C-alpha positions in Angstrom: -9.8 40.5 -13.0 -8.0 38.9 -10.1 -11.2 38.4 -8.2 -12.8 36.8 -11.2 -10.0 34.3 -11.6 -10.2 33.5 -7.9 -13.9 32.7 -8.2 -13.2 30.5 -11.3 -10.6 28.6 -9.4 -12.9 28.1 -6.5 -15.6 26.9 -8.8 -13.4 24.3 -10.4 -12.1 23.3 -6.9 -15.7 22.8 -5.7 -16.5 20.6 -8.7 -13.3 18.6 -8.2 -14.1 18.1 -4.5 -17.6 16.9 -5.4 -16.3 14.5 -7.9 -14.2 12.8 -5.2 -16.5 13.2 -2.2 -19.9 12.5 -3.6 -19.3 8.9 -4.5 -18.2 8.1 -1.0 -21.2 10.0 0.4 -23.5 8.1 -1.9 -21.9 4.8 -0.8 -22.7 5.7 2.9 -26.3 6.4 2.0 -26.6 2.9 0.6 -25.3 1.1 3.7 -27.8 -0.9 5.7 -26.6 0.5 9.0 -29.2 -1.3 11.1 -27.8 -4.7 10.0 -24.2 -3.7 9.5 -22.8 -5.8 12.3 -24.6 -8.9 11.3 -23.5 -8.6 7.7 -19.9 -8.0 8.7 -20.0 -11.1 10.9 -21.3 -13.5 8.3 -19.0 -16.4 7.8 -17.8 -15.3 4.3 -17.3 -11.7 5.4 -15.4 -12.7 8.6 -13.2 -15.0 6.7 -12.4 -12.4 4.0 -11.8 -9.6 6.6 -9.5 -11.8 8.7 -7.5 -13.0 5.7 -7.0 -9.4 4.5 -5.9 -8.2 7.9 -3.5 -11.1 8.4 -1.9 -10.8 5.0 -1.7 -7.0 4.9 0.0 -7.0 8.3 2.5 -9.6 7.1 3.1 -7.7 3.9 3.7 -4.5 5.9 6.3 -6.1 8.1 8.1 -7.4 5.0 7.8 -4.0 3.3 9.4 -2.4 6.4 12.2 -5.0 6.5 13.0 -4.4 2.8 11.7 -1.0 2.0 13.5 1.1 4.7 17.0 0.1 3.5 15.8 0.6 -0.1 14.6 4.1 0.8 18.0 4.8 2.3 19.8 3.7 -0.8 17.5 5.8 -3.0 18.1 8.8 -0.7 21.9 8.4 -0.3 23.0 6.2 -3.2 24.9 7.0 -6.4 22.5 9.2 -8.4 23.5 7.5 -11.6 22.1 4.3 -10.2 19.2 5.6 -8.1 17.8 7.7 -11.1 17.3 4.5 -12.9 16.3 2.4 -9.9 13.7 4.8 -8.5 11.3 4.8 -11.4 11.4 1.0 -11.4 10.7 0.8 -7.7 7.8 3.2 -7.9 6.3 1.6 -11.1 3.8 -0.6 -9.2 2.1 2.5 -8.0 0.9 3.2 -11.6 0.8 -0.3 -13.1 -2.6 -1.5 -14.0 -3.6 -4.2 -11.5 -3.9 -6.9 -14.2 -0.4 -6.1 -15.4 0.9 -6.2 -11.9 -0.7 -9.7 -11.5 0.8 -10.9 -14.7 4.2 -9.6 -13.7 4.0 -11.6 -10.5 2.9 -14.7 -12.4 5.9 -14.2 -14.8 8.2 -14.1 -11.8 6.8 -16.7 -9.4 4.6 -19.0 -11.5 5.5 -22.6 -12.2 7.2 -21.5 -15.4 8.2 -18.1 -14.0 11.7 -16.6 -13.9 12.2 -17.7 -10.3 9.1 -19.8 -9.7 10.2 -22.5 -12.1 13.3 -23.3 -10.0 11.3 -23.3 -6.8 8.8 -25.7 -8.3 11.5 -27.9 -9.7 13.3 -28.1 -6.4 10.4 -28.3 -4.0 7.3 -29.1 -6.0 5.7 -26.0 -4.4 4.3 -23.1 -6.4 3.4 -19.7 -4.9 0.5 -18.6 -7.1 -3.0 -19.2 -5.6 -1.7 -19.6 -2.1 -1.9 -17.6 1.1 1.7 -16.5 0.4 0.7 -15.2 -3.0 -1.6 -12.7 -1.2 1.2 -11.5 1.0 3.7 -11.2 -1.9 1.2 -9.2 -3.8 0.7 -6.9 -0.8 4.5 -6.3 -0.7 4.7 -5.6 -4.4 1.9 -3.0 -4.4 2.5 -1.6 -0.9 6.3 -1.2 -0.6 6.6 1.5 -3.2 4.4 3.8 -1.1 6.6 3.1 1.9 9.8 3.7 -0.1 8.5 6.9 -1.5 7.6 8.4 1.9 10.7 7.2 3.7 13.1 8.3 1.0 11.6 11.8 1.3 11.9 11.6 5.0 15.6 10.6 4.8 16.2 13.5 2.4 14.9 16.0 4.9 17.0 14.8 7.8 19.1 17.5 9.5 22.6 17.4 8.1 24.5 18.5 11.3 24.2 15.1 13.2 25.1 13.2 10.0 28.1 15.4 9.4 29.2 15.0 13.0 28.9 11.3 12.8 31.0 11.2 9.6 33.6 13.4 11.3 33.7 10.9 14.2 34.2 8.2 11.5 31.0 6.5 12.3 30.3 3.5 10.0 27.6 3.5 7.4 25.8 0.9 9.5 25.9 3.2 12.6 24.8 6.2 10.6 21.8 4.3 9.3 20.6 2.5 12.4 21.5 4.9 15.2 21.0 8.2 13.5 18.8 8.0 10.4 16.3 5.4 11.7 15.5 7.1 15.1 15.1 10.5 13.5 12.8 9.1 10.7 10.5 7.1 12.9 7.5 9.2 12.1 8.1 9.0 8.3 8.7 5.3 8.6 5.4 4.8 10.5 3.6 6.9 7.9 5.0 4.8 5.1 4.1 1.6 6.9 0.5 2.6 7.4 0.2 3.6 3.7 1.7 0.3 2.7 -0.7 -1.6 5.0 -3.7 0.3 3.6 -2.6 -0.4 0.0 -2.1 -4.1 0.7 -5.4 -4.3 2.5 -7.3 -2.8 -0.4 -5.6 -4.6 -3.3 -7.9 -6.5 -5.7 -6.8 -6.9 -9.3 -3.3 -8.1 -8.9 -4.3 -10.4 -6.1 -7.1 -11.9 -8.2 -4.7 -12.5 -11.0 -1.8 -14.0 -8.9 -3.6 -15.5 -5.9 -7.1 -16.3 -7.2 -10.2 -16.2 -5.0 -10.3 -19.4 -3.0 -12.7 -18.9 0.0 -10.8 -19.0 3.3 -7.4 -19.2 1.5 -7.0 -16.2 -0.9 -10.4 -14.6 -1.1 -9.7 -11.2 0.5 -12.0 -8.4 1.7 -12.1 -6.6 -1.7 -12.8 -9.8 -3.5 -15.7 -10.6 -1.1 -17.2 -7.2 -2.1 -16.9 -8.1 -5.7 -18.7 -11.4 -5.3 -21.3 -10.0 -3.0 -22.3 -7.5 -5.7 -24.0 -10.5 -7.5 -25.1 -12.4 -4.4 -26.0 -9.8 -1.7 -25.7 -6.1 -2.6 -26.5 -4.9 0.9 -23.5 -6.9 2.3 -21.3 -5.5 -0.5 -22.3 -2.0 0.5 -21.6 -2.8 4.2 -18.1 -4.2 3.5 -17.3 -1.4 1.1 -18.4 1.3 3.6 -16.1 -0.1 6.4 -13.2 -0.2 4.0 -13.9 3.4 2.8 -14.1 4.6 6.4 -10.7 2.9 7.1 -9.2 4.5 3.9 -10.5 8.0 4.8 -9.4 7.5 8.4 -5.8 6.6 7.4 -5.4 9.6 5.1 -7.0 11.9 7.7 -4.8 10.7 10.5 -1.6 11.0 8.4 -2.4 14.3 6.8 0.2 16.3 8.7 2.9 13.6 8.4 2.4 13.3 4.7 2.7 17.1 4.3 5.9 17.1 6.3 7.3 14.2 4.4 7.0 15.9 1.1 7.6 19.5 2.0 10.1 19.3 4.9 
């Protein structure tokens, strides 16, 4: 009976693996490998790739600046507060992209909660600008960083932290001189995940930043438009992004396992 159950589990696992792996494999079969470089270096493709790389890197730096302290608060803060804050912080992970985009518009649009004051004082509005792409990247990417880094903070050895508290080290010293150095691998892992998420964002960016060529038309958007204009280029751009995604997850497999299991 045990052997039968084991074979059933393996069968379902095989089907599950195929459901995930086969679409990526099929994508690779459609790529025009002989003309890959020329398609990636077309003007529209280069512009979209460059924009995505620039904005995703900027979003990652902002996510680090804000997300690491946030993760520390989630890991060490008052549970009555963090139990409410944590689901809100992680909500963008599961929000539909269009809802995420509408949320950003509700906040930073000309008539948004904050955007109305910015527009009233400066005449400038964030939506459909380069900065909107960055802000979207922070919104969708920082929750991944906070999730991983909070887990890393929770798994830190207690002995050094206890010794620092006995020596009356300040909370600032505990955070910057003890927690941060010991968590650098987890922070790096979270940063790479945030970067990959920001790089691949499509729906929320389309809603909040639009698709202005050379301004807000990112790599995933270029794929979307190339589906109607040049399917081979769409496959080429998609394949490189898929390779990057698989490479990120593969390179971080041990760090992610450690972050969530200790």
